[in-house]
C-alpha positions in Angstrom: 1.4 -15.0 1.3 2.8 -18.3 2.5 1.7 -19.9 5.8 5.2 -19.6 7.3 7.3 -16.4 7.3 10.8 -15.2 8.3 10.8 -11.6 9.5 13.9 -9.4 9.5 14.2 -6.6 12.0 17.3 -4.5 12.8 17.8 -3.1 16.3 20.2 -0.5 17.6 21.8 -2.6 20.4 21.8 -6.0 22.1 19.5 -4.9 24.9 16.7 -3.9 22.5 17.3 -7.0 20.4 16.9 -9.3 23.5 13.9 -7.4 24.8 12.0 -7.8 21.5 13.1 -11.4 21.0 12.1 -12.5 24.5 8.8 -10.7 24.2 7.9 -12.3 20.9 8.8 -15.8 22.0 7.4 -15.6 25.5 4.1 -14.4 24.1 4.1 -17.1 21.4 4.1 -14.6 18.6 7.3 -16.2 17.2 8.6 -19.7 17.6 12.2 -18.6 17.4 14.2 -15.4 17.1 17.9 -15.4 16.2 20.0 -12.4 17.1 23.0 -11.8 15.0 26.2 -10.4 16.2 26.9 -6.8 15.2 26.3 -5.9 11.5 27.2 -2.7 9.7 24.2 -0.9 8.1 24.3 1.8 5.5 21.0 3.4 4.7 19.4 6.7 3.5 17.4 8.5 6.3 16.0 12.1 6.1 18.2 13.1 3.2 21.5 11.7 4.6 23.4 8.5 4.1 23.7 7.0 7.6 26.1 4.3 8.8 25.4 2.4 12.1 26.2 -0.8 13.9 23.0 -2.8 14.5 21.8 -6.2 15.4 19.6 -8.3 13.1 16.6 -10.3 14.4 15.6 -13.3 12.3 12.1 -14.2 13.4 10.3 -17.4 12.5 6.5 -17.4 12.7 3.3 -17.7 10.7 1.9 -15.2 8.3 -1.4 -15.0 10.3 0.6 -13.5 13.2 2.4 -10.8 11.1 0.1 -7.9 12.1 0.4 -8.8 15.8 4.1 -9.2 15.5 4.5 -5.8 13.7 2.4 -4.0 16.4 4.4 -5.6 19.2 7.8 -4.7 17.6 6.6 -1.1 17.0 5.5 -0.8 20.6 9.0 -2.0 21.9 11.3 -0.5 19.3 13.0 2.9 19.7 13.2 3.6 15.9 10.6 5.9 14.3 10.5 3.5 11.4 11.8 0.0 12.4 12.7 -2.5 9.7 10.0 -5.2 9.7 10.2 -7.2 6.5 8.5 -10.6 6.1 9.6 -13.2 3.5 7.6 -16.3 2.8 9.0 -19.7 3.6 8.8 -21.6 0.3 10.0 -24.9 1.6 11.0 -26.2 5.0 11.6 -29.3 7.0 8.2 -30.8 7.9 9.4 -31.4 11.5 10.5 -27.8 11.9 7.3 -26.4 10.4 5.3 -28.6 12.7 7.3 -27.3 15.6 6.4 -23.7 14.6 2.7 -24.8 14.5 3.0 -26.3 18.0 4.8 -23.3 19.4 3.0 -20.1 18.2 -0.4 -19.1 19.4 -2.9 -18.1 16.7 -5.7 -17.1 19.3 
């Protein structure tokens, strides 16, 4: 896994999105969290195709913090199985990646 990751997480509403985003940034688990405007999600859940309006969190952090990030999201998220998907950052601006290094806390 790469050193830097982008994590996607969908949330049911703006309040939950802001609560999770603020928690992750304030606790230095993520350097930045973008909250999208409403998105339409279509997914299969418990034998039924569901359609919902959700918000998407785009979370920038380091792979070493993924387990902590996952645990924190699960503790704050109302879904039984929240989407928590990490993708490695293949390339990035050195200045931006340095900023992530300076912002998150690996302790």
